[in-house]
C-alpha positions as CSV (number, residue, x, y, z in Angstrom):
1,X,40.7,-15.0,-81.1
2,X,41.4,-13.2,-77.9
3,X,42.2,-15.3,-74.9
4,X,41.9,-13.9,-71.4
5,X,43.8,-15.7,-68.7
6,X,43.3,-15.3,-65.0
7,X,40.6,-15.2,-62.3
8,X,37.8,-12.9,-63.6
9,X,35.9,-12.3,-60.4
10,X,34.0,-9.1,-59.7
11,X,37.1,-7.1,-58.9
12,X,39.1,-8.4,-61.9
13,X,36.3,-7.5,-64.3
14,X,36.3,-3.9,-63.1
15,X,39.9,-3.6,-64.0
16,X,39.3,-5.2,-67.4
17,X,36.3,-3.0,-68.3
18,X,37.4,0.2,-66.7
19,X,36.7,1.5,-63.2
20,X,33.0,2.2,-62.8
21,X,32.0,1.0,-66.2
22,X,29.4,-1.7,-66.5
23,X,30.4,-4.8,-68.6
24,X,29.2,-4.6,-72.2
25,X,28.6,-7.1,-75.0
26,X,32.2,-6.9,-76.2
27,X,33.4,-7.9,-72.7
28,X,31.2,-11.0,-72.9
29,X,32.5,-11.8,-76.4
30,X,36.1,-11.6,-75.2
31,X,35.4,-13.8,-72.2
32,X,33.6,-16.4,-74.4
33,X,36.2,-16.2,-77.2
34,X,33.6,-15.3,-79.8
35,X,32.5,-12.3,-81.8
36,X,30.1,-9.7,-80.4
37,X,27.8,-10.7,-83.3
38,X,27.7,-14.2,-81.9
39,X,26.8,-12.9,-78.5
40,X,24.0,-10.9,-80.0
41,X,22.6,-13.9,-81.8
42,X,22.6,-15.9,-78.5
43,X,20.7,-13.0,-76.7
44,X,18.2,-12.9,-79.5
45,X,17.5,-16.6,-79.4
46,X,18.9,-17.6,-82.7
47,X,18.7,-21.3,-83.5
48,X,21.8,-21.2,-85.7
49,X,24.2,-21.3,-82.8
50,X,26.0,-24.5,-81.7
51,X,24.9,-25.6,-78.2
52,X,28.5,-25.5,-76.9
53,X,28.9,-21.9,-78.2
54,X,25.6,-20.9,-76.7
55,X,26.7,-22.3,-73.3
56,X,30.1,-20.5,-73.5
57,X,28.3,-17.2,-74.1
58,X,25.8,-17.8,-71.2
59,X,28.7,-18.7,-68.9
60,X,30.5,-15.5,-69.9
61,X,27.4,-13.4,-69.3
62,X,27.1,-14.9,-65.8
63,X,30.8,-14.4,-65.1
64,X,30.9,-10.8,-66.2
65,X,27.6,-9.7,-64.7
66,X,26.5,-8.3,-68.1
67,X,22.9,-7.2,-68.3
68,X,21.4,-7.0,-71.8
69,X,19.8,-3.7,-72.7
70,X,16.1,-4.5,-73.1
71,X,15.5,-1.3,-75.1
72,X,18.3,-2.2,-77.6
73,X,17.0,-5.7,-77.9
74,X,13.6,-4.5,-78.6
75,X,14.9,-2.4,-81.6
76,X,16.6,-5.5,-83.0
77,X,13.9,-8.1,-82.4
78,X,10.9,-5.7,-82.7
79,X,9.6,-7.2,-79.5
80,X,9.4,-5.4,-76.1
81,X,9.3,-8.5,-73.9
82,X,6.5,-6.7,-71.9
83,X,3.0,-7.9,-70.9
84,X,0.7,-5.2,-69.7
85,X,-1.7,-5.8,-66.7
86,X,-4.6,-3.5,-66.3
87,X,-6.2,-3.6,-62.8
88,X,-9.0,-1.8,-61.2
89,X,-8.4,-3.3,-57.7
90,X,-7.6,-0.4,-55.5
91,X,-7.2,-2.4,-52.3
92,X,-4.9,-5.2,-51.3
93,X,-7.1,-8.3,-51.6
94,X,-5.7,-11.8,-51.3
95,X,-7.0,-13.0,-54.7
96,X,-5.7,-10.3,-57.0
97,X,-2.4,-10.1,-55.2
98,X,-1.9,-13.9,-55.4
99,X,-2.7,-13.9,-59.1
100,X,-0.3,-11.0,-59.8
101,X,2.6,-12.8,-58.0
102,X,2.0,-16.0,-59.9
103,X,1.7,-14.0,-63.2
104,X,5.0,-12.2,-62.5
105,X,6.9,-15.4,-61.7
106,X,5.5,-17.2,-64.8
107,X,6.3,-14.3,-67.1
108,X,9.8,-13.9,-65.7
109,X,10.6,-17.6,-66.2
110,X,9.6,-17.1,-69.9
111,X,11.9,-14.0,-70.3
112,X,9.1,-11.5,-70.1
113,X,8.3,-8.7,-67.6
114,X,4.9,-7.5,-66.4
115,X,3.9,-3.8,-66.4
116,X,1.1,-3.1,-64.0
117,X,-1.2,-0.1,-64.3
118,X,-3.8,0.3,-61.6
119,X,-6.8,2.6,-62.2
120,X,-10.4,3.3,-61.3
121,X,-13.2,1.8,-63.3
122,X,-14.4,5.0,-64.8
123,X,-14.3,5.0,-68.6
124,X,-11.9,7.9,-69.0
125,X,-9.4,6.5,-66.5
126,X,-9.6,3.1,-68.2
127,X,-9.0,4.6,-71.7
128,X,-6.0,6.5,-70.3
129,X,-4.5,3.4,-68.6
130,X,-4.9,1.3,-71.8
131,X,-3.1,3.9,-73.9
132,X,-0.2,4.1,-71.4
133,X,0.3,0.4,-71.7
134,X,0.0,0.3,-75.5
135,X,2.5,3.2,-75.7
136,X,5.1,0.8,-74.1
137,X,4.5,-1.6,-76.9
138,X,3.3,-4.4,-74.7
139,X,2.9,-7.6,-76.6
140,X,-0.2,-8.7,-74.7
141,X,-2.7,-7.2,-72.3
142,X,-4.1,-9.0,-69.3
143,X,-7.2,-7.4,-67.7
144,X,-7.6,-7.9,-63.9
145,X,-10.7,-5.8,-63.8
146,X,-14.0,-7.8,-64.0
147,X,-16.2,-4.8,-64.6
148,X,-18.6,-4.2,-67.5
149,X,-17.4,-0.6,-68.2
150,X,-13.8,-1.9,-68.6
151,X,-14.7,-4.3,-71.4
152,X,-16.5,-1.6,-73.3
153,X,-13.3,0.4,-73.3
154,X,-11.3,-2.6,-74.5
155,X,-13.5,-3.1,-77.6
156,X,-11.1,-1.3,-79.8
157,X,-7.9,-2.8,-78.4
158,X,-8.5,-6.5,-79.2
159,X,-7.3,-6.2,-82.8
160,X,-4.0,-4.6,-81.9
161,X,-2.6,-7.0,-79.3
162,X,-3.9,-10.2,-77.6
163,X,-6.3,-9.2,-74.8
164,X,-7.0,-11.8,-72.0
165,X,-9.4,-11.3,-69.2
166,X,-9.4,-12.7,-65.7
167,X,-13.1,-13.3,-65.5
168,X,-15.4,-16.3,-66.0
169,X,-18.0,-14.7,-68.3
170,X,-18.5,-16.4,-71.6
171,X,-18.2,-13.5,-74.1
172,X,-18.1,-14.5,-77.8
173,X,-14.6,-14.4,-79.3
174,X,-13.0,-13.5,-76.0
175,X,-9.9,-15.0,-74.4
176,X,-10.2,-15.4,-70.6
177,X,-8.9,-17.5,-67.8
178,X,-10.7,-17.8,-64.5
179,X,-12.2,-20.1,-61.9
180,X,-15.8,-20.8,-62.9
181,X,-17.7,-18.4,-60.6
182,X,-21.1,-19.7,-61.7
183,X,-20.2,-23.2,-60.7
184,X,-18.7,-22.1,-57.5
185,X,-21.9,-20.4,-56.4
186,X,-23.9,-23.4,-57.4
187,X,-21.6,-25.6,-55.1
188,X,-22.2,-23.2,-52.2
189,X,-25.9,-23.0,-52.6
190,X,-26.3,-26.7,-53.3
191,X,-24.4,-27.5,-50.1
192,X,-27.0,-25.6,-48.0
193,X,-29.9,-27.2,-49.9
194,X,-28.4,-30.7,-49.3
195,X,-28.2,-29.9,-45.6
196,X,-31.9,-29.2,-45.6
197,X,-32.0,-25.4,-45.8
198,X,-35.0,-23.9,-47.6
199,X,-34.7,-20.2,-46.7
200,X,-31.4,-19.1,-48.2
201,X,-30.3,-15.5,-48.7
202,X,-27.6,-14.2,-51.0
203,X,-25.5,-11.3,-49.9
204,X,-23.9,-10.2,-53.1
205,X,-21.5,-7.6,-54.5
206,X,-21.5,-4.5,-56.7
207,X,-23.9,-4.5,-59.6
208,X,-21.2,-3.6,-62.2
209,X,-18.9,-6.4,-61.1
210,X,-19.0,-9.3,-63.6
211,X,-18.1,-12.0,-61.0
212,X,-20.8,-10.8,-58.6
213,X,-23.3,-11.3,-61.4
214,X,-21.9,-14.8,-62.1
215,X,-22.2,-15.8,-58.5
216,X,-25.7,-14.5,-58.1
217,X,-26.8,-16.4,-61.2
218,X,-25.3,-19.6,-59.7
219,X,-27.3,-19.1,-56.5
220,X,-30.5,-18.4,-58.4
221,X,-30.0,-21.5,-60.7
222,X,-29.8,-23.8,-57.7
223,X,-32.8,-22.4,-55.9
224,X,-34.7,-22.7,-59.2
225,X,-33.6,-26.4,-59.5
226,X,-34.8,-27.1,-56.0
227,X,-38.0,-25.1,-56.5
228,X,-37.3,-22.9,-53.5
229,X,-38.5,-19.4,-52.9
230,X,-36.1,-16.6,-54.0
231,X,-35.8,-13.6,-51.8
232,X,-34.2,-10.4,-53.1
233,X,-30.5,-10.5,-52.7
234,X,-28.6,-7.8,-50.7
235,X,-26.1,-6.1,-53.0
236,X,-23.2,-4.0,-51.9
237,X,-19.5,-3.9,-51.3
238,X,-16.9,-6.6,-51.0
239,X,-15.8,-5.8,-47.4
240,X,-16.3,-7.2,-43.9
241,X,-17.8,-3.8,-42.9
242,X,-20.6,-4.3,-45.5
243,X,-21.1,-7.9,-44.3
244,X,-21.5,-6.7,-40.8
245,X,-24.1,-4.1,-41.7
246,X,-25.9,-6.6,-43.9
247,X,-26.0,-9.1,-41.1
248,X,-27.6,-6.6,-38.7
249,X,-30.1,-5.7,-41.3
250,X,-31.0,-9.3,-42.0
251,X,-31.6,-10.0,-38.3
252,X,-34.1,-7.2,-38.1
253,X,-36.5,-8.3,-40.8
254,X,-36.0,-11.6,-42.5
255,X,-36.5,-15.2,-41.7
256,X,-33.7,-17.4,-43.1
257,X,-31.4,-20.2,-42.1
258,X,-28.7,-20.1,-44.7
259,X,-26.6,-17.4,-46.4
260,X,-24.4,-17.6,-49.5
261,X,-21.9,-14.7,-49.2
262,X,-20.2,-13.0,-52.2
263,X,-16.8,-13.5,-50.6
264,X,-15.0,-14.5,-47.4
265,X,-14.6,-10.9,-46.2
266,X,-18.4,-10.3,-46.4
267,X,-18.9,-13.7,-44.6
268,X,-16.6,-12.6,-41.8
269,X,-18.7,-9.4,-41.3
270,X,-21.8,-11.5,-41.2
271,X,-20.4,-13.8,-38.6
272,X,-19.5,-10.8,-36.5
273,X,-23.0,-9.4,-36.6
274,X,-24.6,-12.8,-35.8
275,X,-22.2,-13.4,-32.9
276,X,-22.9,-10.0,-31.5
277,X,-26.7,-10.6,-31.6
278,X,-26.4,-14.1,-30.1
279,X,-27.5,-15.8,-33.3
280,X,-25.3,-18.9,-33.1
281,X,-23.5,-20.2,-36.2
282,X,-24.1,-22.9,-37.3
283,X,-26.8,-23.9,-34.8
284,X,-29.2,-21.2,-35.9
285,X,-27.6,-19.9,-39.2
286,X,-25.3,-21.4,-41.7
287,X,-22.9,-19.2,-43.7
288,X,-20.9,-20.0,-46.8
289,X,-18.1,-17.7,-48.1
290,X,-16.2,-17.6,-51.4
291,X,-12.4,-17.5,-52.1
292,X,-10.9,-19.5,-49.2
293,X,-8.6,-16.8,-48.0
294,X,-5.8,-18.0,-45.6
295,X,-7.8,-16.8,-42.5
296,X,-11.0,-18.7,-43.4
297,X,-10.0,-21.9,-41.6
298,X,-9.1,-20.0,-38.5
299,X,-12.2,-17.8,-38.0
300,X,-14.5,-19.5,-35.4
301,X,-16.3,-21.7,-36.1
302,X,-14.2,-22.2,-39.3
303,X,-15.7,-20.8,-42.5
304,X,-17.2,-23.1,-45.1
305,X,-16.2,-21.6,-48.4
306,X,-15.6,-22.0,-52.2
307,X,-11.9,-22.4,-52.9
308,X,-10.4,-20.7,-55.9
309,X,-6.9,-21.6,-57.1
310,X,-5.6,-18.1,-57.7
311,X,-2.0,-19.3,-58.3
312,X,-3.2,-21.6,-61.1
313,X,-5.2,-18.7,-62.7
314,X,-2.2,-16.4,-62.7
315,X,0.1,-19.1,-64.3
316,X,-2.5,-20.1,-66.9
317,X,-3.3,-16.6,-68.1
318,X,0.4,-15.8,-68.7
319,X,0.9,-19.1,-70.5
320,X,-2.2,-18.3,-72.7
321,X,-0.9,-14.8,-73.4
322,X,2.5,-16.2,-74.5
323,X,0.8,-18.7,-76.7
324,X,-1.3,-16.0,-78.4
325,X,1.8,-13.8,-78.9
326,X,3.4,-16.7,-80.9
327,X,0.4,-18.1,-82.7
328,X,-1.9,-15.0,-83.0
329,X,-4.8,-17.3,-82.4
330,X,-7.2,-16.6,-79.5
331,X,-7.0,-19.1,-76.6
332,X,-10.7,-18.9,-75.9
333,X,-12.2,-19.5,-72.5
334,X,-10.2,-21.5,-69.9
335,X,-12.3,-22.1,-66.9
336,X,-10.9,-23.9,-63.8
337,X,-13.2,-25.8,-61.5
338,X,-13.6,-24.5,-57.9
339,X,-13.9,-26.8,-54.9
340,X,-16.0,-26.5,-51.7
341,X,-14.2,-26.5,-48.4
342,X,-16.7,-27.6,-45.7
343,X,-15.9,-26.4,-42.2
344,X,-17.8,-25.5,-39.1
345,X,-20.0,-22.6,-40.3
346,X,-22.6,-24.8,-41.9
347,X,-24.9,-27.5,-40.5
348,X,-28.5,-28.8,-40.9
349,X,-31.1,-26.1,-40.1
350,X,-33.0,-25.7,-36.8
351,X,-35.9,-23.5,-35.9
352,X,-34.5,-20.0,-36.0
353,X,-37.8,-18.2,-35.5
354,X,-36.8,-17.1,-32.0
355,X,-34.4,-14.5,-33.3
356,X,-35.7,-13.8,-36.8
357,X,-37.8,-10.8,-35.7
358,X,-35.9,-10.0,-32.5
359,X,-34.7,-6.3,-32.5
360,X,-31.0,-5.8,-31.9
361,X,-30.0,-4.2,-28.6
């Protein structure tokens, strides 16, 4: 047994390991008073190590500043410690960013790292992104890309590694974690109906976006339950600019008192258009958003919206991925319930006919 005596701070360790040389596994073994094979067993999670020995090795790792070589560990354990994330979100939206941060933190706490590949939704680009992730020997693949074309491309991947999707569709045999989008839209629509609104319009999202379809179906379900007339939804982008244009278009030709918007950004654009035209919210028009972005409570008059717990989604999907890596069994659908945050943008309807056909200046 080799015993080292003295203060092994950062400067002392450099002298012991050689100037400019990073500490290695033998330095850790010497510090802990064990063999380098014992250090290796601790790093690889062996359950045949006494707890006192394990703690001595961990203390030595901390003292020396040793960083295990992940590539070398992968050769020994046949595990990469990587979880791939495929995203088609090209812009910095609150929801996807919040989920990614929660996913990274949860994976890191479990000893894993995330590898993020962002791509467009075209089939060729998605295929290429998947192959890049699989070439890194990721142990699971999380899909932050709720578009129908992406799931067609994933059809041949599911047998190779666990694949988990961040969407609320109920595909047979799929593993997914999400807030229930259908239920969220039902909550928004039912809120307007309960206030007395009978002419409710849906301003939706892109047609190939799975969550947009789920939200539109929730809106249609509640109107059907209430036996209210359905008007054609306005479908488009997920931006405030689109909401503003949709709001101007609505004011030119439709009679309505309530709007269920696809997300908060679109709702913000709608509020801008209505404010500009003098159509007061909520005295003349009620607007409900979706997501509960941090700004929603501060936009006058305060946006009523469906709240999604993006942090919980990010945590749960990584936990489900880790469980599938160990068990090999699909986790199935994990749907979290949304909540409705009622603020100042909704109220009982009044006669809005005075502005319904009024041309914009």
